[in-house]
PyMOL Python script that loads the backbone (N, CA, C, O; Angstrom):
from pymol import cmd

cmd.read_pdbstr("""\
ATOM      1  N   MET A   1       0.855  -1.177   0.000  1.00  0.00           N
ATOM      2  CA  MET A   1       0.000   0.000   0.000  1.00  0.00           C
ATOM      3  C   MET A   1       0.897   1.235   0.000  1.00  0.00           C
ATOM      4  O   MET A   1       1.867   1.312   0.755  1.00  0.00           O
ATOM      5  N   SER A   2       0.565   2.187  -0.847  1.00  0.00           N
ATOM      6  CA  SER A   2       1.379   3.392  -0.976  1.00  0.00           C
ATOM      7  C   SER A   2       1.133   4.352   0.191  1.00  0.00           C
ATOM      8  O   SER A   2       0.136   4.252   0.907  1.00  0.00           O
ATOM      9  N   LEU A   3       2.060   5.270   0.355  1.00  0.00           N
ATOM     10  CA  LEU A   3       1.915   6.293   1.387  1.00  0.00           C
ATOM     11  C   LEU A   3       0.661   7.131   1.129  1.00  0.00           C
ATOM     12  O   LEU A   3      -0.020   7.537   2.071  1.00  0.00           O
ATOM     13  N   THR A   4       0.362   7.387  -0.127  1.00  0.00           N
ATOM     14  CA  THR A   4      -0.832   8.144  -0.493  1.00  0.00           C
ATOM     15  C   THR A   4      -2.094   7.412  -0.041  1.00  0.00           C
ATOM     16  O   THR A   4      -2.998   8.029   0.523  1.00  0.00           O
ATOM     17  N   ASP A   5      -2.161   6.104  -0.283  1.00  0.00           N
ATOM     18  CA  ASP A   5      -3.315   5.316   0.161  1.00  0.00           C
ATOM     19  C   ASP A   5      -3.411   5.277   1.680  1.00  0.00           C
ATOM     20  O   ASP A   5      -4.505   5.373   2.236  1.00  0.00           O
ATOM     21  N   LEU A   6      -2.276   5.136   2.352  1.00  0.00           N
ATOM     22  CA  LEU A   6      -2.285   5.148   3.819  1.00  0.00           C
ATOM     23  C   LEU A   6      -2.816   6.470   4.354  1.00  0.00           C
ATOM     24  O   LEU A   6      -3.603   6.498   5.301  1.00  0.00           O
ATOM     25  N   LEU A   7      -2.383   7.552   3.746  1.00  0.00           N
ATOM     26  CA  LEU A   7      -2.860   8.871   4.150  1.00  0.00           C
ATOM     27  C   LEU A   7      -4.371   8.984   3.918  1.00  0.00           C
ATOM     28  O   LEU A   7      -5.100   9.498   4.766  1.00  0.00           O
ATOM     29  N   GLY A   8      -4.825   8.505   2.775  1.00  0.00           N
ATOM     30  CA  GLY A   8      -6.252   8.528   2.478  1.00  0.00           C
ATOM     31  C   GLY A   8      -7.060   7.695   3.452  1.00  0.00           C
ATOM     32  O   GLY A   8      -8.127   8.118   3.898  1.00  0.00           O
ATOM     33  N   HIS A   9      -6.557   6.507   3.789  1.00  0.00           N
ATOM     34  CA  HIS A   9      -7.260   5.657   4.755  1.00  0.00           C
ATOM     35  C   HIS A   9      -7.279   6.295   6.139  1.00  0.00           C
ATOM     36  O   HIS A   9      -8.293   6.234   6.834  1.00  0.00           O
ATOM     37  N   ALA A  10      -6.165   6.909   6.547  1.00  0.00           N
ATOM     38  CA  ALA A  10      -6.099   7.559   7.859  1.00  0.00           C
ATOM     39  C   ALA A  10      -7.071   8.736   7.922  1.00  0.00           C
ATOM     40  O   ALA A  10      -7.770   8.912   8.920  1.00  0.00           O
ATOM     41  N   ALA A  11      -7.115   9.537   6.868  1.00  0.00           N
ATOM     42  CA  ALA A  11      -8.041  10.674   6.824  1.00  0.00           C
ATOM     43  C   ALA A  11      -9.485  10.178   6.851  1.00  0.00           C
ATOM     44  O   ALA A  11     -10.321  10.718   7.575  1.00  0.00           O
ATOM     45  N   GLY A  12      -9.766   9.156   6.063  1.00  0.00           N
ATOM     46  CA  GLY A  12     -11.113   8.592   6.038  1.00  0.00           C
ATOM     47  C   GLY A  12     -11.520   8.033   7.381  1.00  0.00           C
ATOM     48  O   GLY A  12     -12.661   8.208   7.808  1.00  0.00           O
ATOM     49  N   PHE A  13     -10.591   7.354   8.059  1.00  0.00           N
ATOM     50  CA  PHE A  13     -10.877   6.791   9.377  1.00  0.00           C
ATOM     51  C   PHE A  13     -11.239   7.904  10.361  1.00  0.00           C
ATOM     52  O   PHE A  13     -12.228   7.802  11.087  1.00  0.00           O
ATOM     53  N   CYS A  14     -10.434   8.963  10.379  1.00  0.00           N
ATOM     54  CA  CYS A  14     -10.676  10.060  11.323  1.00  0.00           C
ATOM     55  C   CYS A  14     -12.011  10.755  11.066  1.00  0.00           C
ATOM     56  O   CYS A  14     -12.765  11.012  12.005  1.00  0.00           O
ATOM     57  N   THR A  15     -12.307  11.060   9.809  1.00  0.00           N
ATOM     58  CA  THR A  15     -13.546  11.768   9.520  1.00  0.00           C
ATOM     59  C   THR A  15     -14.774  10.876   9.691  1.00  0.00           C
ATOM     60  O   THR A  15     -15.865  11.370   9.977  1.00  0.00           O
ATOM     61  N   THR A  16     -14.604   9.583   9.519  1.00  0.00           N
ATOM     62  CA  THR A  16     -15.718   8.658   9.703  1.00  0.00           C
ATOM     63  C   THR A  16     -15.982   8.400  11.177  1.00  0.00           C
ATOM     64  O   THR A  16     -17.127   8.475  11.623  1.00  0.00           O
ATOM     65  N   ILE A  17     -14.949   8.102  11.928  1.00  0.00           N
ATOM     66  CA  ILE A  17     -15.102   7.762  13.343  1.00  0.00           C
ATOM     67  C   ILE A  17     -15.610   8.962  14.149  1.00  0.00           C
ATOM     68  O   ILE A  17     -16.175   8.792  15.229  1.00  0.00           O
ATOM     69  N   ALA A  18     -15.409  10.162  13.626  1.00  0.00           N
ATOM     70  CA  ALA A  18     -15.881  11.365  14.312  1.00  0.00           C
ATOM     71  C   ALA A  18     -17.405  11.378  14.462  1.00  0.00           C
ATOM     72  O   ALA A  18     -17.927  12.069  15.337  1.00  0.00           O
ATOM     73  N   PHE A  19     -18.121  10.630  13.629  1.00  0.00           N
ATOM     74  CA  PHE A  19     -19.578  10.600  13.701  1.00  0.00           C
ATOM     75  C   PHE A  19     -20.111   9.617  14.738  1.00  0.00           C
ATOM     76  O   PHE A  19     -21.280   9.702  15.113  1.00  0.00           O
ATOM     77  N   VAL A  20     -19.305   8.711  15.199  1.00  0.00           N
ATOM     78  CA  VAL A  20     -19.778   7.700  16.143  1.00  0.00           C
ATOM     79  C   VAL A  20     -20.340   8.312  17.428  1.00  0.00           C
ATOM     80  O   VAL A  20     -21.418   7.900  17.856  1.00  0.00           O
ATOM     81  N   PRO A  21     -19.664   9.272  18.062  1.00  0.00           N
ATOM     82  CA  PRO A  21     -20.265   9.860  19.276  1.00  0.00           C
ATOM     83  C   PRO A  21     -21.623  10.506  19.033  1.00  0.00           C
ATOM     84  O   PRO A  21     -22.506  10.420  19.886  1.00  0.00           O
ATOM     85  N   GLN A  22     -21.805  11.151  17.881  1.00  0.00           N
ATOM     86  CA  GLN A  22     -23.094  11.783  17.582  1.00  0.00           C
ATOM     87  C   GLN A  22     -24.185  10.738  17.398  1.00  0.00           C
ATOM     88  O   GLN A  22     -25.296  10.896  17.903  1.00  0.00           O
ATOM     89  N   VAL A  23     -23.866   9.678  16.677  1.00  0.00           N
ATOM     90  CA  VAL A  23     -24.836   8.604  16.472  1.00  0.00           C
ATOM     91  C   VAL A  23     -25.244   8.007  17.819  1.00  0.00           C
ATOM     92  O   VAL A  23     -26.431   7.810  18.078  1.00  0.00           O
ATOM     93  N   LEU A  24     -24.270   7.721  18.667  1.00  0.00           N
ATOM     94  CA  LEU A  24     -24.564   7.135  19.975  1.00  0.00           C
ATOM     95  C   LEU A  24     -25.389   8.080  20.847  1.00  0.00           C
ATOM     96  O   LEU A  24     -26.319   7.646  21.526  1.00  0.00           O
ATOM     97  N   LYS A  25     -25.051   9.372  20.828  1.00  0.00           N
ATOM     98  CA  LYS A  25     -25.785  10.343  21.650  1.00  0.00           C
ATOM     99  C   LYS A  25     -27.249  10.435  21.217  1.00  0.00           C
ATOM    100  O   LYS A  25     -28.152  10.405  22.053  1.00  0.00           O
ATOM    101  N   VAL A  26     -27.476  10.545  19.923  1.00  0.00           N
ATOM    102  CA  VAL A  26     -28.855  10.641  19.427  1.00  0.00           C
ATOM    103  C   VAL A  26     -29.611   9.347  19.716  1.00  0.00           C
ATOM    104  O   VAL A  26     -30.767   9.382  20.136  1.00  0.00           O
ATOM    105  N   TYR A  27     -28.968   8.220  19.493  1.00  0.00           N
ATOM    106  CA  TYR A  27     -29.620   6.925  19.727  1.00  0.00           C
ATOM    107  C   TYR A  27     -29.983   6.745  21.204  1.00  0.00           C
ATOM    108  O   TYR A  27     -31.099   6.337  21.527  1.00  0.00           O
ATOM    109  N   ARG A  28     -29.051   7.048  22.083  1.00  0.00           N
ATOM    110  CA  ARG A  28     -29.293   6.846  23.521  1.00  0.00           C
ATOM    111  C   ARG A  28     -30.330   7.820  24.075  1.00  0.00           C
ATOM    112  O   ARG A  28     -31.169   7.445  24.895  1.00  0.00           O
ATOM    113  N   SER A  29     -30.267   9.064  23.626  1.00  0.00           N
ATOM    114  CA  SER A  29     -31.191  10.073  24.161  1.00  0.00           C
ATOM    115  C   SER A  29     -32.553  10.050  23.475  1.00  0.00           C
ATOM    116  O   SER A  29     -33.525  10.608  23.985  1.00  0.00           O
ATOM    117  N   ARG A  30     -32.616   9.398  22.311  1.00  0.00           N
ATOM    118  CA  ARG A  30     -33.842   9.360  21.507  1.00  0.00           C
ATOM    119  C   ARG A  30     -34.307  10.777  21.180  1.00  0.00           C
ATOM    120  O   ARG A  30     -35.502  11.043  21.057  1.00  0.00           O
ATOM    121  N   SER A  31     -33.336  11.677  21.040  1.00  0.00           N
ATOM    122  CA  SER A  31     -33.636  13.067  20.716  1.00  0.00           C
ATOM    123  C   SER A  31     -32.623  13.586  19.705  1.00  0.00           C
ATOM    124  O   SER A  31     -31.414  13.414  19.858  1.00  0.00           O
ATOM    125  N   ALA A  32     -33.151  14.224  18.670  1.00  0.00           N
ATOM    126  CA  ALA A  32     -32.292  14.870  17.673  1.00  0.00           C
ATOM    127  C   ALA A  32     -32.738  16.316  17.499  1.00  0.00           C
ATOM    128  O   ALA A  32     -32.547  16.921  16.444  1.00  0.00           O
ATOM    129  N   ARG A  33     -33.333  16.849  18.551  1.00  0.00           N
ATOM    130  CA  ARG A  33     -33.905  18.193  18.510  1.00  0.00           C
ATOM    131  C   ARG A  33     -32.886  19.251  18.090  1.00  0.00           C
ATOM    132  O   ARG A  33     -33.223  20.173  17.347  1.00  0.00           O
ATOM    133  N   ASP A  34     -31.657  19.127  18.553  1.00  0.00           N
ATOM    134  CA  ASP A  34     -30.636  20.134  18.263  1.00  0.00           C
ATOM    135  C   ASP A  34     -29.845  19.852  16.991  1.00  0.00           C
ATOM    136  O   ASP A  34     -28.906  20.582  16.672  1.00  0.00           O
ATOM    137  N   ILE A  35     -30.209  18.813  16.271  1.00  0.00           N
ATOM    138  CA  ILE A  35     -29.544  18.456  15.022  1.00  0.00           C
ATOM    139  C   ILE A  35     -30.218  19.207  13.877  1.00  0.00           C
ATOM    140  O   ILE A  35     -31.446  19.259  13.799  1.00  0.00           O
ATOM    141  N   SER A  36     -29.422  19.780  13.003  1.00  0.00           N
ATOM    142  CA  SER A  36     -29.961  20.505  11.848  1.00  0.00           C
ATOM    143  C   SER A  36     -30.323  19.524  10.735  1.00  0.00           C
ATOM    144  O   SER A  36     -29.455  18.850  10.181  1.00  0.00           O
ATOM    145  N   LEU A  37     -31.609  19.454  10.418  1.00  0.00           N
ATOM    146  CA  LEU A  37     -32.080  18.575   9.349  1.00  0.00           C
ATOM    147  C   LEU A  37     -31.465  18.981   8.011  1.00  0.00           C
ATOM    148  O   LEU A  37     -31.001  18.125   7.257  1.00  0.00           O
ATOM    149  N   GLY A  38     -31.459  20.261   7.716  1.00  0.00           N
ATOM    150  CA  GLY A  38     -30.905  20.742   6.456  1.00  0.00           C
ATOM    151  C   GLY A  38     -29.430  20.411   6.310  1.00  0.00           C
ATOM    152  O   GLY A  38     -28.988  19.984   5.244  1.00  0.00           O
ATOM    153  N   MET A  39     -28.672  20.608   7.375  1.00  0.00           N
ATOM    154  CA  MET A  39     -27.243  20.326   7.330  1.00  0.00           C
ATOM    155  C   MET A  39     -26.988  18.851   7.064  1.00  0.00           C
ATOM    156  O   MET A  39     -26.168  18.509   6.213  1.00  0.00           O
ATOM    157  N   TYR A  40     -27.676  17.980   7.777  1.00  0.00           N
ATOM    158  CA  TYR A  40     -27.448  16.544   7.598  1.00  0.00           C
ATOM    159  C   TYR A  40     -27.931  16.061   6.230  1.00  0.00           C
ATOM    160  O   TYR A  40     -27.312  15.177   5.638  1.00  0.00           O
ATOM    161  N   ALA A  41     -29.020  16.626   5.724  1.00  0.00           N
ATOM    162  CA  ALA A  41     -29.508  16.232   4.397  1.00  0.00           C
ATOM    163  C   ALA A  41     -28.500  16.615   3.315  1.00  0.00           C
ATOM    164  O   ALA A  41     -28.181  15.804   2.445  1.00  0.00           O
ATOM    165  N   VAL A  42     -28.001  17.841   3.370  1.00  0.00           N
ATOM    166  CA  VAL A  42     -27.012  18.282   2.379  1.00  0.00           C
ATOM    167  C   VAL A  42     -25.704  17.523   2.558  1.00  0.00           C
ATOM    168  O   VAL A  42     -25.047  17.181   1.575  1.00  0.00           O
ATOM    169  N   PHE A  43     -25.325  17.257   3.793  1.00  0.00           N
ATOM    170  CA  PHE A  43     -24.083  16.535   4.065  1.00  0.00           C
ATOM    171  C   PHE A  43     -24.134  15.120   3.495  1.00  0.00           C
ATOM    172  O   PHE A  43     -23.180  14.672   2.859  1.00  0.00           O
ATOM    173  N   VAL A  44     -25.240  14.416   3.718  1.00  0.00           N
ATOM    174  CA  VAL A  44     -25.374  13.052   3.192  1.00  0.00           C
ATOM    175  C   VAL A  44     -25.370  13.071   1.660  1.00  0.00           C
ATOM    176  O   VAL A  44     -24.789  12.186   1.032  1.00  0.00           O
ATOM    177  N   LEU A  45     -26.009  14.064   1.065  1.00  0.00           N
ATOM    178  CA  LEU A  45     -25.957  14.206  -0.391  1.00  0.00           C
ATOM    179  C   LEU A  45     -24.513  14.415  -0.856  1.00  0.00           C
ATOM    180  O   LEU A  45     -24.074  13.796  -1.825  1.00  0.00           O
ATOM    181  N   GLY A  46     -23.784  15.283  -0.166  1.00  0.00           N
ATOM    182  CA  GLY A  46     -22.373  15.509  -0.497  1.00  0.00           C
ATOM    183  C   GLY A  46     -21.547  14.241  -0.377  1.00  0.00           C
ATOM    184  O   GLY A  46     -20.687  13.972  -1.216  1.00  0.00           O
ATOM    185  N   LEU A  47     -21.803  13.466   0.662  1.00  0.00           N
ATOM    186  CA  LEU A  47     -21.101  12.191   0.827  1.00  0.00           C
ATOM    187  C   LEU A  47     -21.399  11.237  -0.321  1.00  0.00           C
ATOM    188  O   LEU A  47     -20.507  10.538  -0.804  1.00  0.00           O
ATOM    189  N   ALA A  48     -22.649  11.210  -0.755  1.00  0.00           N
ATOM    190  CA  ALA A  48     -23.022  10.354  -1.886  1.00  0.00           C
ATOM    191  C   ALA A  48     -22.277  10.785  -3.151  1.00  0.00           C
ATOM    192  O   ALA A  48     -21.838   9.943  -3.935  1.00  0.00           O
ATOM    193  N   LEU A  49     -22.139  12.079  -3.342  1.00  0.00           N
ATOM    194  CA  LEU A  49     -21.392  12.575  -4.499  1.00  0.00           C
ATOM    195  C   LEU A  49     -19.904  12.217  -4.396  1.00  0.00           C
ATOM    196  O   LEU A  49     -19.295  11.819  -5.388  1.00  0.00           O
ATOM    197  N   TRP A  50     -19.319  12.358  -3.200  1.00  0.00           N
ATOM    198  CA  TRP A  50     -17.929  11.943  -2.990  1.00  0.00           C
ATOM    199  C   TRP A  50     -17.765  10.448  -3.240  1.00  0.00           C
ATOM    200  O   TRP A  50     -16.769  10.014  -3.819  1.00  0.00           O
ATOM    201  N   LEU A  51     -18.739   9.669  -2.805  1.00  0.00           N
ATOM    202  CA  LEU A  51     -18.695   8.226  -3.026  1.00  0.00           C
ATOM    203  C   LEU A  51     -18.689   7.917  -4.520  1.00  0.00           C
ATOM    204  O   LEU A  51     -17.897   7.095  -4.982  1.00  0.00           O
ATOM    205  N   ALA A  52     -19.563   8.567  -5.270  1.00  0.00           N
ATOM    206  CA  ALA A  52     -19.608   8.363  -6.723  1.00  0.00           C
ATOM    207  C   ALA A  52     -18.297   8.795  -7.369  1.00  0.00           C
ATOM    208  O   ALA A  52     -17.786   8.114  -8.258  1.00  0.00           O
ATOM    209  N   TYR A  53     -17.763   9.906  -6.933  1.00  0.00           N
ATOM    210  CA  TYR A  53     -16.489  10.413  -7.444  1.00  0.00           C
ATOM    211  C   TYR A  53     -15.364   9.412  -7.184  1.00  0.00           C
ATOM    212  O   TYR A  53     -14.588   9.084  -8.083  1.00  0.00           O
ATOM    213  N   GLY A  54     -15.288   8.939  -5.955  1.00  0.00           N
ATOM    214  CA  GLY A  54     -14.263   7.953  -5.606  1.00  0.00           C
ATOM    215  C   GLY A  54     -14.416   6.670  -6.401  1.00  0.00           C
ATOM    216  O   GLY A  54     -13.429   6.080  -6.840  1.00  0.00           O
ATOM    217  N   TRP A  55     -15.655   6.241  -6.584  1.00  0.00           N
ATOM    218  CA  TRP A  55     -15.930   5.028  -7.365  1.00  0.00           C
ATOM    219  C   TRP A  55     -15.447   5.199  -8.807  1.00  0.00           C
ATOM    220  O   TRP A  55     -14.809   4.310  -9.371  1.00  0.00           O
ATOM    221  N   MET A  56     -15.762   6.355  -9.389  1.00  0.00           N
ATOM    222  CA  MET A  56     -15.375   6.617 -10.771  1.00  0.00           C
ATOM    223  C   MET A  56     -13.858   6.683 -10.940  1.00  0.00           C
ATOM    224  O   MET A  56     -13.328   6.319 -11.990  1.00  0.00           O
ATOM    225  N   LEU A  57     -13.164   7.148  -9.901  1.00  0.00           N
ATOM    226  CA  LEU A  57     -11.697   7.206  -9.943  1.00  0.00           C
ATOM    227  C   LEU A  57     -11.045   5.882  -9.561  1.00  0.00           C
ATOM    228  O   LEU A  57      -9.862   5.663  -9.822  1.00  0.00           O
ATOM    229  N   GLY A  58     -11.826   5.008  -8.944  1.00  0.00           N
ATOM    230  CA  GLY A  58     -11.253   3.777  -8.415  1.00  0.00           C
ATOM    231  C   GLY A  58     -10.404   4.048  -7.180  1.00  0.00           C
ATOM    232  O   GLY A  58      -9.463   3.312  -6.882  1.00  0.00           O
ATOM    233  N   ALA A  59     -10.753   5.118  -6.465  1.00  0.00           N
ATOM    234  CA  ALA A  59     -10.011   5.526  -5.266  1.00  0.00           C
ATOM    235  C   ALA A  59     -10.685   4.905  -4.042  1.00  0.00           C
ATOM    236  O   ALA A  59     -11.606   5.485  -3.466  1.00  0.00           O
ATOM    237  N   TRP A  60     -10.215   3.723  -3.655  1.00  0.00           N
ATOM    238  CA  TRP A  60     -10.877   2.967  -2.597  1.00  0.00           C
ATOM    239  C   TRP A  60     -10.887   3.644  -1.239  1.00  0.00           C
ATOM    240  O   TRP A  60     -11.859   3.479  -0.502  1.00  0.00           O
ATOM    241  N   PRO A  61      -9.848   4.406  -0.860  1.00  0.00           N
ATOM    242  CA  PRO A  61      -9.970   5.129   0.419  1.00  0.00           C
ATOM    243  C   PRO A  61     -11.157   6.091   0.430  1.00  0.00           C
ATOM    244  O   PRO A  61     -11.833   6.224   1.449  1.00  0.00           O
ATOM    245  N   ILE A  62     -11.413   6.755  -0.684  1.00  0.00           N
ATOM    246  CA  ILE A  62     -12.554   7.668  -0.778  1.00  0.00           C
ATOM    247  C   ILE A  62     -13.864   6.890  -0.747  1.00  0.00           C
ATOM    248  O   ILE A  62     -14.814   7.299  -0.079  1.00  0.00           O
ATOM    249  N   VAL A  63     -13.920   5.790  -1.454  1.00  0.00           N
ATOM    250  CA  VAL A  63     -15.128   4.971  -1.509  1.00  0.00           C
ATOM    251  C   VAL A  63     -15.470   4.417  -0.132  1.00  0.00           C
ATOM    252  O   VAL A  63     -16.598   4.568   0.337  1.00  0.00           O
ATOM    253  N   VAL A  64     -14.511   3.784   0.509  1.00  0.00           N
ATOM    254  CA  VAL A  64     -14.763   3.150   1.810  1.00  0.00           C
ATOM    255  C   VAL A  64     -15.143   4.187   2.867  1.00  0.00           C
ATOM    256  O   VAL A  64     -16.121   4.011   3.592  1.00  0.00           O
ATOM    257  N   ALA A  65     -14.370   5.261   2.949  1.00  0.00           N
ATOM    258  CA  ALA A  65     -14.639   6.279   3.967  1.00  0.00           C
ATOM    259  C   ALA A  65     -16.017   6.902   3.778  1.00  0.00           C
ATOM    260  O   ALA A  65     -16.754   7.090   4.746  1.00  0.00           O
ATOM    261  N   ASN A  66     -16.358   7.218   2.552  1.00  0.00           N
ATOM    262  CA  ASN A  66     -17.651   7.869   2.327  1.00  0.00           C
ATOM    263  C   ASN A  66     -18.818   6.908   2.469  1.00  0.00           C
ATOM    264  O   ASN A  66     -19.895   7.316   2.903  1.00  0.00           O
ATOM    265  N   ALA A  67     -18.636   5.656   2.119  1.00  0.00           N
ATOM    266  CA  ALA A  67     -19.700   4.671   2.322  1.00  0.00           C
ATOM    267  C   ALA A  67     -19.994   4.502   3.818  1.00  0.00           C
ATOM    268  O   ALA A  67     -21.153   4.466   4.229  1.00  0.00           O
ATOM    269  N   LEU A  68     -18.948   4.401   4.612  1.00  0.00           N
ATOM    270  CA  LEU A  68     -19.140   4.257   6.061  1.00  0.00           C
ATOM    271  C   LEU A  68     -19.723   5.524   6.679  1.00  0.00           C
ATOM    272  O   LEU A  68     -20.587   5.453   7.552  1.00  0.00           O
ATOM    273  N   THR A  69     -19.252   6.676   6.227  1.00  0.00           N
ATOM    274  CA  THR A  69     -19.757   7.934   6.771  1.00  0.00           C
ATOM    275  C   THR A  69     -21.210   8.153   6.369  1.00  0.00           C
ATOM    276  O   THR A  69     -21.987   8.703   7.149  1.00  0.00           O
ATOM    277  N   ILE A  70     -21.589   7.732   5.166  1.00  0.00           N
ATOM    278  CA  ILE A  70     -23.001   7.802   4.768  1.00  0.00           C
ATOM    279  C   ILE A  70     -23.854   6.963   5.721  1.00  0.00           C
ATOM    280  O   ILE A  70     -24.939   7.383   6.123  1.00  0.00           O
ATOM    281  N   ALA A  71     -23.362   5.788   6.075  1.00  0.00           N
ATOM    282  CA  ALA A  71     -24.111   4.937   6.998  1.00  0.00           C
ATOM    283  C   ALA A  71     -24.293   5.628   8.350  1.00  0.00           C
ATOM    284  O   ALA A  71     -25.384   5.597   8.919  1.00  0.00           O
ATOM    285  N   LEU A  72     -23.240   6.246   8.862  1.00  0.00           N
ATOM    286  CA  LEU A  72     -23.327   6.906  10.166  1.00  0.00           C
ATOM    287  C   LEU A  72     -24.161   8.188  10.102  1.00  0.00           C
ATOM    288  O   LEU A  72     -25.093   8.363  10.886  1.00  0.00           O
ATOM    289  N   ALA A  73     -23.828   9.073   9.178  1.00  0.00           N
ATOM    290  CA  ALA A  73     -24.566  10.335   9.069  1.00  0.00           C
ATOM    291  C   ALA A  73     -26.006  10.070   8.624  1.00  0.00           C
ATOM    292  O   ALA A  73     -26.931  10.756   9.058  1.00  0.00           O
ATOM    293  N   GLY A  74     -26.188   9.080   7.763  1.00  0.00           N
ATOM    294  CA  GLY A  74     -27.532   8.715   7.337  1.00  0.00           C
ATOM    295  C   GLY A  74     -28.367   8.206   8.498  1.00  0.00           C
ATOM    296  O   GLY A  74     -29.568   8.468   8.561  1.00  0.00           O
ATOM    297  N   SER A  75     -27.742   7.478   9.418  1.00  0.00           N
ATOM    298  CA  SER A  75     -28.501   6.997  10.577  1.00  0.00           C
ATOM    299  C   SER A  75     -28.925   8.158  11.467  1.00  0.00           C
ATOM    300  O   SER A  75     -30.021   8.132  12.028  1.00  0.00           O
ATOM    301  N   VAL A  76     -28.079   9.175  11.607  1.00  0.00           N
ATOM    302  CA  VAL A  76     -28.473  10.366  12.364  1.00  0.00           C
ATOM    303  C   VAL A  76     -29.629  11.066  11.655  1.00  0.00           C
ATOM    304  O   VAL A  76     -30.578  11.512  12.300  1.00  0.00           O
ATOM    305  N   LEU A  77     -29.551  11.164  10.339  1.00  0.00           N
ATOM    306  CA  LEU A  77     -30.622  11.786   9.566  1.00  0.00           C
ATOM    307  C   LEU A  77     -31.939  11.037   9.732  1.00  0.00           C
ATOM    308  O   LEU A  77     -32.987  11.656   9.912  1.00  0.00           O
ATOM    309  N   VAL A  78     -31.892   9.714   9.672  1.00  0.00           N
ATOM    310  CA  VAL A  78     -33.105   8.903   9.849  1.00  0.00           C
ATOM    311  C   VAL A  78     -33.656   9.070  11.261  1.00  0.00           C
ATOM    312  O   VAL A  78     -34.865   9.207  11.447  1.00  0.00           O
ATOM    313  N   MET A  79     -32.769   9.058  12.256  1.00  0.00           N
ATOM    314  CA  MET A  79     -33.238   9.244  13.635  1.00  0.00           C
ATOM    315  C   MET A  79     -33.825  10.634  13.817  1.00  0.00           C
ATOM    316  O   MET A  79     -34.814  10.795  14.532  1.00  0.00           O
ATOM    317  N   LYS A  80     -33.235  11.640  13.186  1.00  0.00           N
ATOM    318  CA  LYS A  80     -33.769  13.002  13.255  1.00  0.00           C
ATOM    319  C   LYS A  80     -35.207  13.019  12.733  1.00  0.00           C
ATOM    320  O   LYS A  80     -36.101  13.563  13.381  1.00  0.00           O
ATOM    321  N   LEU A  81     -35.420  12.431  11.580  1.00  0.00           N
ATOM    322  CA  LEU A  81     -36.763  12.399  10.997  1.00  0.00           C
ATOM    323  C   LEU A  81     -37.728  11.596  11.871  1.00  0.00           C
ATOM    324  O   LEU A  81     -38.877  11.992  12.066  1.00  0.00           O
ATOM    325  N   ARG A  82     -37.256  10.485  12.384  1.00  0.00           N
ATOM    326  CA  ARG A  82     -38.107   9.616  13.198  1.00  0.00           C
ATOM    327  C   ARG A  82     -38.457  10.247  14.545  1.00  0.00           C
ATOM    328  O   ARG A  82     -39.624  10.281  14.937  1.00  0.00           O
ATOM    329  N   TYR A  83     -37.449  10.741  15.245  1.00  0.00           N
ATOM    330  CA  TYR A  83     -37.686  11.275  16.586  1.00  0.00           C
ATOM    331  C   TYR A  83     -38.431  12.602  16.553  1.00  0.00           C
ATOM    332  O   TYR A  83     -39.206  12.898  17.462  1.00  0.00           O
ATOM    333  N   ASP A  84     -38.205  13.409  15.512  1.00  0.00           N
ATOM    334  CA  ASP A  84     -38.934  14.678  15.415  1.00  0.00           C
ATOM    335  C   ASP A  84     -40.410  14.442  15.101  1.00  0.00           C
ATOM    336  O   ASP A  84     -41.263  15.248  15.473  1.00  0.00           O
ATOM    337  N   ALA A  85     -40.711  13.337  14.417  1.00  0.00           N
ATOM    338  CA  ALA A  85     -42.095  13.037  14.063  1.00  0.00           C
ATOM    339  C   ALA A  85     -42.866  12.430  15.234  1.00  0.00           C
ATOM    340  O   ALA A  85     -44.095  12.481  15.266  1.00  0.00           O
ATOM    341  N   ALA A  86     -42.143  11.859  16.192  1.00  0.00           N
ATOM    342  CA  ALA A  86     -42.798  11.222  17.343  1.00  0.00           C
ATOM    343  C   ALA A  86     -43.308  12.301  18.313  1.00  0.00           C
ATOM    344  O   ALA A  86     -42.644  13.314  18.530  1.00  0.00           O
ATOM    345  N   PRO A  87     -44.473  12.072  18.881  1.00  0.00           N
ATOM    346  CA  PRO A  87     -44.977  13.054  19.862  1.00  0.00           C
ATOM    347  C   PRO A  87     -44.098  13.050  21.109  1.00  0.00           C
ATOM    348  O   PRO A  87     -43.602  12.008  21.539  1.00  0.00           O
ATOM    349  N   GLU A  88     -43.919  14.240  21.677  1.00  0.00           N
ATOM    350  CA  GLU A  88     -43.107  14.344  22.883  1.00  0.00           C
ATOM    351  C   GLU A  88     -43.855  13.804  24.078  1.00  0.00           C
ATOM    352  O   GLU A  88     -45.065  13.986  24.212  1.00  0.00           O
ATOM    353  N   LYS A  89     -43.110  13.131  24.950  1.00  0.00           N
ATOM    354  CA  LYS A  89     -43.695  12.589  26.179  1.00  0.00           C
ATOM    355  C   LYS A  89     -43.578  13.631  27.279  1.00  0.00           C
ATOM    356  O   LYS A  89     -42.511  14.221  27.455  1.00  0.00           O
ATOM    357  N   PRO A  90     -44.653  13.869  28.021  1.00  0.00           N
ATOM    358  CA  PRO A  90     -44.557  14.828  29.133  1.00  0.00           C
ATOM    359  C   PRO A  90     -43.653  14.272  30.229  1.00  0.00           C
ATOM    360  O   PRO A  90     -43.622  13.070  30.490  1.00  0.00           O
ATOM    361  N   GLU A  91     -42.923  15.180  30.859  1.00  0.00           N
ATOM    362  CA  GLU A  91     -42.016  14.733  31.930  1.00  0.00           C
ATOM    363  C   GLU A  91     -42.662  14.792  33.274  1.00  0.00           C
ATOM    364  O   GLU A  91     -42.035  14.450  34.276  1.00  0.00           O
TER     365      GLU A  91
END
""", "prot")
cmd.dss("prot")
cmd.show_as("cartoon", "prot")
cmd.util.cbc("prot")
cmd.orient("prot")
């Protein structure tokens, strides 16, 4: 594996793993009230475009990182839509 590929994998790992705490927080709290729907929708679209770009180039670090990040950011987006649609429970 080339130094360029290692750098790409390291960058992809860091940017992907950064979403894990957010996914866990939203999942555990069952609240995405403070999450921006617009930001996550545009972000997931951007990730899909990066994924297509990486696929077309055959750049596997880009493909793998963006596929995993789509899964994580997409799960936050789905939870945002789901939890915002659910009626709030009185405390």
